N, C-alpha and C positions, 0 to 999 in steps of 0.2 A: 561388531562395534565400529571398526574403522570405516566400513561401508556406510553406516548410518551417519557418521561424522562428515564423510565426503558428500553425502546427499544433502545434508543441511548446509554445508558450505556452498554447494552448487546453487541451492535455492536462494541464498543470500546474494550471490554474485551475478545471477542470471537477471538480465534486464527484462522489465515487463514490456510486452508488445504494445506498440503505439505510444510509448513514452517519448516525449520530445527531448532532444539534447539541449536545445536552447531554452533559457528561462522565458517565461511569458512576457516579461517586461522588455525583452530584447526582440520580440517577434514583430513582423509586419502585420498589418490588419488581416491579410489573407491567411498568413500562417496561424494567427491566433484563432480565426474563425474555423480553420480546419482542426486545430488542436482541441477546441472546445465544442465541436459539433455533437459529440456524444451526450452532452448535457442538455441539448435542445429536445431530446426525445421525451415523449409523454409516457406515463406508466412505467417508468424505469424500475419501480419497486417490484414489478413482476419478474425481474431478472435476478432478484436476490434469492438466496437459498440458505438453509440452516448451515451452521459451521460444521466442518468435519470434526471427528474426535481430536485430530492433531491440531487443528485451528483452535478448537475450544480450549485445549490444554495450554496453548501459547497465550491465548487471550486471558485465561485465568492467571497465568504466571505474570503477565504484564500488569494486570490489575493489582496484584499483591505487592508490587514494588513500591517502596516508600517515595513519597513526593519530597522534592528537595526545596522546601519552602524557606523563605527568608525569615519566617516567624520563629524558627528554632535557634536563631543565633543568640 
């Protein structure tokens, strides 16, 4: 059990590769072009894959959470 907790914690704290440290609105034109180059590719849908069982469970858990709407006041 502790190993599973450590693994989840590591997943949360590990940074994603290619992620920029600087917000987009503070980037120069060249930095912005480099950071967004991946979105210029065609047929990106071919890179998608079905969710793993762990990802599916996480998605279902997130969907179940109640929305915090201002209508309930």
